[in-house]
ZAZA-204034 format. One record per atom (N, C-alpha, C): x, y, z; residue in one letter. Coordinates in steps of 0.001 Angstrom, whole numbers, plus 500000, padded with zeros to 6 digits. Layout:
<recs>
REC:X:Y:Z:A
...
</recs>
This chain:
<recs>
REC:238415:683437:491088:M
REC:237532:684323:490317:M
REC:237026:685418:491245:M
REC:237049:686628:490752:A
REC:236573:687751:491579:A
REC:235063:687741:491677:A
REC:234581:688167:492899:D
REC:233101:688222:493103:D
REC:232486:689212:492142:D
REC:231306:688806:491625:S
REC:230586:689691:490690:S
REC:229923:690827:491438:S
REC:230074:692010:490909:V
REC:229487:693218:491523:V
REC:228182:693518:490831:V
REC:227096:693659:491605:P
REC:225815:693931:490960:P
REC:225861:695247:490221:P
REC:225203:695227:489088:S
REC:225205:696423:488235:S
REC:224243:697465:488789:S
REC:224640:698702:488710:I
REC:223852:699849:489177:I
REC:223122:700416:487998:I
REC:221788:700484:488069:P
REC:221067:700998:486917:P
REC:221402:702439:486622:P
REC:221424:702740:485376:S
REC:221742:704093:484927:S
REC:220550:705009:485231:S
REC:220829:706255:485589:P
REC:219702:707170:485864:P
REC:218822:707417:484667:P
REC:219389:707173:483442:N
REC:218594:707392:482251:N
REC:217770:706178:481852:N
REC:217990:705068:482511:S
REC:217258:703853:482163:S
REC:215903:703842:482845:S
REC:214918:703258:482251:A
REC:213547:703190:482807:A
REC:213469:702126:483872:A
REC:212815:702469:484978:T
REC:212668:701550:486100:T
REC:211200:701159:486225:T
REC:210928:699917:486251:I
REC:209558:699411:486331:I
REC:209241:699141:487801:I
REC:208239:699858:488385:L
REC:207824:699693:489773:L
REC:206518:698907:489813:L
REC:206331:698103:490806:P
REC:205080:697334:490900:P
REC:203891:698271:491194:P
REC:202720:697995:490612:L
REC:201516:698792:490825:L
REC:200908:698468:492179:L
REC:200636:699497:493018:L
REC:200037:699325:494343:L
REC:198529:699557:494266:L
REC:197734:698852:495083:P
REC:196274:699082:495069:P
REC:195941:700473:495586:P
REC:194835:701083:495104:P
REC:194472:702444:495571:P
REC:194103:702441:497046:P
REC:194371:703557:497684:L
REC:194055:703690:499099:L
REC:192536:703759:499314:L
REC:192009:703181:500417:P
REC:190552:703264:500690:P
REC:190136:704691:500991:P
REC:188870:705055:500687:P
REC:188409:706430:500978:P
REC:188375:706681:502478:P
REC:188514:707922:502865:P
REC:188469:708233:504312:P
REC:187090:707965:504884:P
REC:186989:707610:506150:P
REC:185664:707340:506762:P
REC:184806:708591:506794:P
REC:183474:708363:506643:L
REC:182537:709471:506664:L
REC:182385:710028:508082:L
REC:182137:711337:508143:A
REC:181949:711979:509446:A
REC:180608:711568:510025:A
REC:180490:711416:511349:P
REC:179197:711039:511957:P
REC:178172:712139:511748:P
REC:176894:711782:511603:P
REC:175853:712810:511404:P
REC:175724:713697:512621:P
REC:175316:714948:512414:P
REC:175144:715850:513571:P
REC:174006:715384:514460:P
REC:174054:715721:515739:P
REC:172979:715303:516663:P
REC:171666:715959:516285:P
REC:170556:715235:516514:S
REC:169233:715740:516177:S
REC:168832:716836:517137:S
REC:168042:717782:516615:C
REC:167563:718888:517450:C
REC:166368:718498:518298:C
REC:165726:717374:517983:H
REC:164528:716958:518714:H
REC:164935:716007:519825:H
REC:164644:716342:521074:P
REC:165013:715436:522169:P
REC:164327:714094:522071:P
REC:163087:714046:521505:A
REC:162383:712766:521447:A
REC:163097:711780:520545:A
REC:163822:712308:519478:E
REC:164506:711410:518571:E
REC:165803:710886:519177:E
REC:166376:711598:520149:Q
REC:167611:711159:520765:Q
REC:167373:710120:521843:Q
REC:166150:709976:522319:R
REC:165882:709059:523398:R
REC:165763:707643:522838:R
REC:166671:706738:523150:P
REC:166586:705383:522600:P
REC:165472:704597:523255:P
REC:165030:703582:522534:A
REC:164006:702700:523080:A
REC:164598:701862:524201:A
REC:163856:701701:525254:V
REC:164312:700947:526417:V
REC:163838:699510:526284:V
REC:164753:698564:526096:P
REC:164320:697168:525974:P
REC:163868:696622:527311:P
REC:162973:695673:527259:S
REC:162466:695038:528457:S
REC:163022:693634:528560:S
REC:162742:692981:529675:A
REC:163250:691631:529895:A
REC:162618:690639:528943:A
REC:161407:690905:528459:A
REC:160725:689977:527569:A
REC:161110:690183:526110:A
REC:162026:691104:525830:G
REC:162456:691319:524470:G
REC:161706:692421:523759:G
REC:160738:693080:524413:G
REC:160011:694165:523790:G
REC:160665:695492:524097:G
REC:160001:696551:523784:R
REC:160505:697873:524088:R
REC:159328:698793:524394:R
REC:159621:699908:525072:F
REC:158596:700860:525468:F
REC:158486:701947:524406:F
REC:157273:702241:523980:S
REC:156999:703377:523092:S
REC:156127:704364:523850:S
REC:156427:705652:523691:S
REC:155736:706680:524464:S
REC:155059:707658:523515:S
REC:153951:708243:523947:F
REC:153273:709291:523210:F
REC:152665:710249:524216:F
REC:152480:711492:523779:R
REC:151995:712545:524663:R
REC:150468:712570:524666:R
REC:149906:712471:525839:C
REC:148453:712502:525978:C
REC:147956:713947:525883:C
REC:146773:714159:525323:P
REC:146248:715526:525233:P
REC:145905:716079:526615:P
REC:146009:717392:526729:A
REC:145718:718062:527992:A
REC:144220:718068:528260:A
REC:143859:717984:529526:M
REC:142463:718012:529947:M
REC:142211:719264:530774:M
REC:140979:719753:530680:R
REC:140592:720957:531406:R
REC:139346:720673:532231:R
REC:139391:721023:533497:V
REC:138291:720786:534429:V
REC:137782:722137:534935:V
REC:136475:722370:534783:T
REC:135858:723629:535195:T
REC:134694:723331:536133:T
REC:134611:724074:537238:S
REC:133535:723916:538215:S
REC:132935:725282:538526:S
REC:131608:725343:538570:E
REC:130882:726559:538913:E
REC:129866:726241:540011:E
REC:129592:727253:540840:F
REC:128621:727098:541924:F
REC:127593:728206:541835:F
REC:126326:727827:541824:D
REC:125204:728773:541805:D
REC:124664:728897:543225:D
REC:124882:730051:543840:S
REC:124457:730235:545229:S
REC:122939:730280:545369:S
REC:122234:730658:544308:E
REC:120775:730744:544411:E
REC:120128:729363:544469:E
REC:120590:728458:543614:S
REC:120014:727109:543594:S
REC:120881:726077:544319:S
REC:122050:726493:544835:S
REC:122977:725585:545553:S
REC:123319:724358:544697:S
REC:123665:724614:543456:V
REC:123992:723556:542508:V
REC:125391:723804:541963:V
REC:126149:722729:541831:F
REC:127471:722779:541227:F
REC:127367:722361:539756:F
REC:128093:723067:538903:F
REC:128176:722738:537482:F
REC:129620:722344:537178:F
REC:129806:721152:536656:H
REC:131142:720638:536361:H
REC:131259:720338:534869:H
REC:132452:720565:534354:K
REC:132719:720296:532943:K
REC:134151:719817:532787:K
REC:134316:718725:532044:V
REC:135633:718161:531731:V
REC:135749:718131:530209:V
REC:136808:718742:529678:S
REC:136976:718821:528230:S
REC:138387:718407:527851:S
REC:138527:717952:526615:C
REC:139809:717474:526097:C
REC:139850:717776:524604:C
REC:140923:718413:524132:K
REC:141083:718751:522725:K
REC:141760:717597:521981:K
REC:141330:717398:520726:L
REC:141829:716308:519898:L
REC:142260:716845:518539:L
REC:143086:716055:517846:F
REC:143492:716343:516462:F
REC:144055:717756:516334:F
REC:145037:718076:517195:D
REC:145684:719395:517157:D
REC:144666:720517:517303:D
REC:143757:720337:518264:S
REC:142742:721335:518626:S
REC:141688:721543:517537:S
REC:141576:720615:516578:L
REC:140523:720716:515575:L
REC:139172:720274:516115:L
REC:139155:719456:517152:A
REC:137912:718977:517756:A
REC:138095:718903:519261:A
REC:136966:718811:519968:K
REC:136998:718758:521427:K
REC:135881:717859:521930:K
REC:136192:717062:522926:I
REC:135203:716230:523610:I
REC:134919:716857:524976:I
REC:133632:716988:525303:K
REC:133241:717642:526550:K
REC:132230:716776:527285:K
REC:132426:716651:528593:F
REC:131477:715952:529457:F
REC:131104:716895:530594:F
REC:129800:717130:530758:S
REC:129321:718053:531778:S
REC:128199:717399:532583:S
REC:128076:717832:533837:F
REC:127013:717334:534719:F
REC:126833:718315:535862:F
REC:125734:718117:536616:Q
REC:125417:718942:537772:Q
REC:125250:718040:538989:Q
REC:125488:718620:540153:N
REC:125179:717901:541398:N
REC:124854:718914:542488:N
REC:124003:718483:543426:D
REC:123589:719342:544516:D
REC:124421:719044:545748:D
REC:123956:719575:546889:R
REC:124707:719351:548121:R
REC:124718:717887:548529:R
REC:123687:717143:548148:G
REC:123649:715725:548480:G
REC:124550:714872:547613:G
REC:125153:715451:546596:G
REC:126054:714713:545736:G
REC:125384:713977:544589:G
REC:124081:714176:544403:Q
REC:123381:713492:543319:Q
REC:123727:714143:541983:Q
REC:124055:713318:540996:I
REC:124435:713784:539668:I
REC:123194:713906:538796:I
REC:123086:715027:538107:A
REC:121929:715278:537235:A
REC:122403:715887:535928:A
REC:121603:715674:534886:Y
REC:121835:716226:533558:Y
REC:123242:715902:533020:Y
REC:123650:714649:533026:P
REC:124947:714327:532401:P
REC:124844:714466:530884:P
REC:125845:715086:530305:Q
REC:125809:715372:528869:Q
REC:127189:715177:528275:Q
REC:127222:714519:527129:L
REC:128467:714253:526409:L
REC:128412:714976:525069:L
REC:129475:715709:524746:G
REC:129473:716517:523534:G
REC:130721:716343:522708:G
REC:130544:716486:521402:F
REC:131648:716489:520438:F
REC:131549:717787:519656:F
REC:132584:718620:519723:L
REC:132517:719963:519172:L
REC:133653:720194:518180:L
REC:133310:720829:517062:T
REC:134285:721327:516102:T
REC:133941:722782:515786:T
REC:134630:723348:514814:K
REC:134401:724761:514499:K
REC:133023:724989:513903:K
REC:132548:724083:513058:H
REC:131277:724294:512364:H
REC:130222:723236:512698:H
REC:130499:722344:513631:F
REC:129517:721308:513962:F
REC:129641:720963:515438:F
REC:128483:720656:516048:C
REC:128442:720311:517468:C
REC:127336:719290:517675:C
REC:127645:718239:518421:A
REC:126668:717202:518765:A
REC:126684:717017:520275:A
REC:125532:717230:520922:L
REC:125371:717085:522364:L
REC:124392:715954:522636:L
REC:124813:714998:523475:Y
REC:123981:713824:523767:Y
REC:123661:713800:525246:Y
REC:122366:713754:525569:D
REC:121896:713697:526944:D
REC:121823:712227:527367:D
REC:122605:711873:528383:L
REC:122670:710475:528818:L
REC:121411:710028:529543:L
REC:120630:710941:530116:E
REC:119407:710570:530829:E
REC:118224:710403:529885:E
REC:118001:711360:529026:S
REC:116850:711308:528107:S
REC:117166:710597:526801:S
REC:118431:710227:526590:H
REC:118846:709561:525347:H
REC:118421:710378:524126:H
REC:118714:711654:524208:N
REC:118365:712573:523127:N
REC:119617:713312:522688:N
REC:119646:713706:521422:A
REC:120792:714402:520864:A
REC:120358:715734:520279:A
REC:121188:716739:520471:L
REC:120971:718068:519902:L
REC:122117:718353:518938:L
REC:121788:718625:517696:L
REC:122780:718865:516654:L
REC:122800:720347:516299:L
REC:123998:720898:516174:K
REC:124167:722296:515798:K
REC:125197:722386:514684:K
REC:124927:723264:513731:G
REC:125851:723465:512624:G
REC:125823:724900:512152:G
REC:126894:725307:511493:S
REC:126977:726670:510972:S
REC:127924:726693:509783:S
REC:127720:727668:508915:F
REC:128628:727897:507792:F
REC:128555:729370:507419:F
REC:129634:729853:506797:D
REC:129774:731259:506448:D
REC:129520:731463:504957:D
REC:128898:732584:504642:I
REC:128705:733027:503268:I
REC:129418:734365:503132:I
REC:130476:734374:502311:A
REC:131343:735548:502193:A
REC:131959:735836:503568:A
REC:132194:737084:503876:N
REC:132822:737456:505136:N
REC:131890:738206:506072:N
REC:130627:738347:505695:F
REC:129726:739156:506512:F
REC:128420:738442:506846:F
REC:128242:737207:506395:L
REC:126980:736504:506613:L
REC:127256:735094:507131:L
REC:126532:734713:508157:Q
REC:126676:733386:508755:Q
REC:125292:732774:508961:Q
REC:125183:731485:508679:V
REC:123932:730744:508836:V
REC:124140:729681:509906:V
REC:123227:729623:510875:R
REC:123279:728641:511954:R
REC:121974:727844:511969:R
REC:122097:726574:512347:A
REC:120922:725701:512409:A
REC:121066:724755:513588:A
REC:119931:724440:514224:T
REC:119871:723484:515326:T
REC:118757:722489:515057:T
REC:118938:721269:515596:H
REC:117927:720225:515389:H
REC:117885:719325:516607:H
REC:116689:719165:517172:D
REC:116450:718256:518277:D
REC:115967:716925:517703:D
REC:116747:715864:517939:V
REC:116448:714579:517309:V
REC:115144:714000:517829:V
REC:114917:714003:519141:K
REC:113716:713387:519695:K
REC:112476:714232:519438:K
REC:112555:715523:519619:E
REC:111391:716396:519425:E
REC:111136:716719:517960:E
REC:112110:716453:517096:Q
REC:111982:716772:515670:Q
REC:111668:718253:515463:Q
REC:112351:719086:516218:K
REC:112219:720529:516097:K
REC:113602:721150:516034:K
REC:113636:722391:515571:G
REC:114919:723069:515474:G
REC:114731:724541:515224:G
REC:115773:725149:514683:G
REC:115732:726570:514400:G
REC:116807:726942:513398:G
REC:116572:728075:512748:V
REC:117507:728609:511758:V
REC:117727:730076:512070:V
REC:118979:730517:511985:A
REC:119323:731909:512257:A
REC:120299:732405:511202:A
REC:120129:733668:510818:I
REC:121026:734338:509881:I
REC:121628:735537:510599:I
REC:122959:735605:510609:I
REC:123679:736659:511329:I
REC:124520:737431:510328:I
REC:124419:738742:510379:T
REC:125198:739600:509500:T
REC:125857:740694:510312:T
REC:127025:741126:509852:S
REC:127758:742193:510523:S
REC:127264:743545:510042:S
REC:127244:744509:510968:L
REC:126851:745876:510627:L
REC:128088:746663:510195:L
REC:128004:747974:510229:A
REC:129146:748790:509811:A
REC:130375:748496:510660:A
REC:130172:748289:511958:N
REC:131252:747909:512855:N
REC:131192:746396:513057:N
REC:132296:745655:512832:P
REC:132234:744192:513000:P
REC:131846:743742:514397:P
REC:132003:744599:515413:L
REC:131628:744227:516771:L
REC:130112:744252:516985:L
REC:129379:744824:516062:Y
REC:127921:744901:516155:Y
REC:127319:744023:515065:Y
REC:126374:743150:515461:K
REC:125787:742200:514522:K
REC:124269:742194:514656:K
REC:123622:741795:513577:L
REC:122172:741674:513527:L
REC:121826:740219:513235:L
REC:120958:739649:514078:E
REC:120561:738246:513933:E
REC:119049:738153:513756:E
REC:118642:737371:512762:I
REC:117222:737087:512516:I
REC:117053:735575:512611:I
REC:116240:735133:513561:S
REC:116090:733701:513825:S
REC:114627:733320:513823:S
REC:114390:732044:513523:S
REC:113024:731519:513492:S
REC:113072:730046:513850:S
REC:112013:729589:514499:S
REC:111920:728172:514838:S
REC:111443:727371:513626:S
REC:111769:726080:513626:V
REC:111373:725169:512540:V
REC:110646:723981:513161:V
REC:109370:723763:512834:P
REC:108513:724561:511938:P
REC:108157:725915:512534:P
REC:107943:726879:511675:S
REC:107713:728253:512100:S
REC:106323:728393:512716:S
REC:106249:729214:513792:V
REC:104971:729457:514474:V
REC:104627:730939:514506:V
REC:105403:731777:513851:G
REC:105132:733207:513883:G
REC:106225:733978:513180:G
REC:106277:735263:513454:L
REC:107290:736113:512852:L
REC:108663:735810:513451:L
REC:109725:736032:512692:P
REC:111069:735749:513216:P
REC:111456:736713:514331:P
REC:112439:736319:515088:K
REC:112951:737092:516203:K
REC:114180:737886:515744:K
REC:114242:739158:516133:T
REC:115343:740036:515739:T
REC:116189:740366:516962:T
REC:117495:740219:516799:T
REC:118422:740448:517903:T
REC:119579:741308:517417:T
REC:119922:742309:518206:V
REC:121083:743158:517943:V
REC:122144:742823:518990:V
REC:123316:742421:518510:Q
REC:124416:742027:519390:Q
REC:125481:743121:519393:Q
REC:126003:743406:520591:F
REC:127072:744384:520764:F
REC:128059:743817:521772:F
REC:129227:744440:521957:P
REC:130263:743820:522789:P
REC:129839:743483:524212:P
REC:128937:744234:524819:L
REC:128559:744001:526210:L
REC:127261:743229:526371:L
REC:126638:742778:525295:G
REC:125404:742021:525443:G
REC:124598:742015:524164:G
REC:123285:741920:524318:E
REC:122391:741873:523176:E
REC:120991:742285:523611:E
REC:120186:742726:522629:V
REC:118794:743100:522837:V
REC:117969:742403:521764:V
REC:116872:741736:522189:S
REC:116034:740974:521266:S
REC:114613:741515:521291:S
REC:113968:741478:520119:V
REC:112582:741902:519970:V
REC:111853:740830:519180:V
REC:110722:740374:519711:E
REC:109909:739387:519006:E
REC:108430:739630:519315:E
REC:107619:739103:518439:R
REC:106171:739276:518590:R
REC:105581:738016:519192:R
REC:104867:738164:520304:K
REC:104251:737036:520997:K
REC:102737:737167:520963:K
REC:102093:736026:520814:D
REC:100626:735985:520806:D
REC:100130:735730:522224:D
REC:099514:736740:522822:Q
REC:098937:736599:524144:Q
REC:097464:736202:524027:Q
REC:096807:736086:525171:E
REC:095416:735612:525172:E
REC:094488:736601:524487:E
REC:094696:737877:524692:T
REC:093768:738870:524160:T
REC:094306:739593:522933:T
REC:095597:739828:522893:E
REC:096175:740602:521793:E
REC:097605:740158:521540:E
REC:098133:740654:520427:K
REC:099512:740385:520072:K
REC:100370:741570:520501:K
REC:101487:741287:521138:A
REC:102335:742351:521662:A
REC:103791:742025:521380:A
REC:104599:743072:521394:L
REC:106036:742914:521203:L
REC:106700:742626:522542:L
REC:107601:741693:522554:S
REC:108332:741326:523762:S
REC:109785:741739:523586:S
REC:110317:742435:524579:I
REC:111702:742916:524553:I
REC:112469:742219:525664:I
REC:113609:741678:525318:S
REC:114490:741028:526287:S
REC:115925:741426:525969:S
REC:116768:741317:526969:G
REC:118155:741722:526760:G
REC:119086:741111:527778:G
REC:120359:741113:527433:I
REC:121421:740612:528288:I
REC:122541:741642:528300:I
REC:123025:741952:529484:L
REC:124143:742874:529649:L
REC:125131:742227:530611:L
REC:126392:742085:530169:K
REC:127382:741415:531010:K
REC:128703:742158:530956:K
REC:129461:741987:532036:G
REC:130786:742602:532124:G
REC:131600:741949:533216:G
REC:132901:742112:533160:E
REC:133807:741522:534137:E
REC:133842:742367:535398:E
REC:133855:741667:536552:L
REC:133876:742344:537845:L
REC:134573:741441:538855:L
REC:135702:741899:539407:L
REC:136413:741179:540463:L
REC:136700:739728:540067:L
REC:137387:739546:538950:N
REC:137774:738209:538466:N
REC:136571:737316:538170:N
REC:135419:737909:537964:G
REC:134223:737158:537629:G
REC:133431:737874:536551:G
REC:132249:737367:536270:V
REC:131382:737939:535244:V
REC:130040:738274:535884:V
REC:129629:739530:535761:C
REC:128344:739983:536266:C
REC:127389:740117:535085:C
REC:126223:739489:535170:T
REC:125268:739437:534069:T
REC:123914:739951:534546:T
REC:123333:740848:533768:A
REC:121987:741361:534028:A
REC:121057:740844:532935:A
REC:119970:740192:533328:L
REC:119005:739603:532406:L
REC:117674:740321:532549:L
REC:117110:740698:531391:Y
REC:115800:741353:531396:Y
REC:114906:740627:530399:Y
REC:113711:740255:530867:G
REC:112762:739568:530011:G
REC:111434:739422:530707:G
REC:110353:739586:529943:D
REC:108997:739489:530487:D
REC:108801:740436:531666:D
REC:109348:741661:531504:E
REC:109225:742721:532514:E
REC:109818:742285:533852:E
REC:110838:741469:533809:D
REC:111513:740996:535019:D
REC:113010:741186:534834:D
REC:113670:741730:535858:L
REC:115107:741995:535818:L
REC:115798:741170:536899:L
REC:116848:740465:536507:S
REC:117622:739671:537455:S
REC:119110:739896:537188:S
REC:119895:739816:538244:V
REC:121342:740032:538171:V
REC:122037:738792:538711:V
REC:123042:738327:538008:R
REC:123784:737129:538402:R
REC:125277:737414:538333:R
REC:125985:736930:539352:Y
REC:127442:737056:539380:Y
REC:128041:735658:539354:Y
REC:128943:735416:538426:C
REC:129532:734091:538233:C
REC:131036:734201:538400:C
REC:131560:733371:539294:Y
REC:133009:733310:539521:Y
REC:133474:731887:539255:Y
REC:134393:731728:538311:K
REC:134840:730410:537895:K
REC:136201:730080:538502:K
REC:136338:728816:538867:V
REC:137621:728278:539312:V
REC:138038:727223:538294:V
REC:139062:727516:537521:I
REC:139498:726650:536428:I
REC:140819:725996:536808:I
REC:140880:724674:536687:I
REC:142090:723901:536963:I
REC:142508:723223:535671:I
REC:143686:723554:535165:S
REC:144199:722960:533934:S
REC:145290:721954:534299:S
REC:145095:720703:533901:L
REC:146080:719669:534157:L
REC:147145:719693:533074:L
REC:148448:719646:533441:P
REC:149504:719654:532415:P
REC:149520:718330:531667:P
REC:150005:718340:530406:P
REC:150105:717077:529654:P
REC:151156:716156:530253:P
REC:150965:714859:530102:F
REC:151909:713883:530625:F
REC:152170:712846:529548:F
REC:153233:712061:529743:V
REC:153672:711063:528784:V
REC:153308:709681:529307:V
REC:152668:708888:528475:L
REC:152258:707531:528823:L
REC:153087:706542:528012:L
REC:153708:705575:528673:C
REC:154547:704578:528020:C
REC:153776:703262:527900:C
REC:153859:702654:526733:I
REC:153175:701392:526448:I
REC:154207:700391:525953:I
REC:154162:699188:526463:L
REC:155083:698134:526079:L
REC:154584:697466:524808:L
REC:155443:697442:523790:T
REC:155100:696810:522521:T
REC:156169:695779:522179:T
REC:155754:694689:521553:N
REC:156675:693646:521116:N
REC:156877:693745:519616:N
REC:158137:693839:519193:D
REC:158459:693917:517778:D
REC:158783:692527:517235:D
</recs>
């Protein structure tokens, strides 16, 4: 018997092919690198299984002044908080012997200020608010003495020139009038002397001179001149790492 020859399918006949599974989707491209260097820095694991987390400490500012007349140093350390919305300030004085005097701690914002005297355990509160764009009200209050003052400041035709009317609380006389200009101010108030009532004129005139500030003070028919030269040291911000366990 002759070997059977397999039949060749006709080109017109239908051919049934097995169904293949669909191909998987192509892999996704990796995300682009972050623009912030802090996000690219991975956490450093420690031997105990924790990791280090870092945050930027606020910058501190140290200011020192020397008064040649009284041989006293004035020091101030300040630090800004909450994106410069508030500031903490610590100030004190010391003489040639190194004795510290008048230590004061303060918390300052744009419209409120609280100063606490560490020696007398007394606090001085200051506040201000604006009415429209040309009027400002300021107030002060001494907690221990239960005294204070109120002042109203308004701008004149030129915004660089202002008029201030202030009075103590409780009031003891007519209010004090002060005219402020870019280089200083002049004040006029009525004082009760032993025999008669008289007007008292005082003023301040200041300007920059040789990297310092020269100030002329006039009051009670006495004129004095002071020159102040400041040495300011600003410390750069630094990063502090703290170990945390997750």
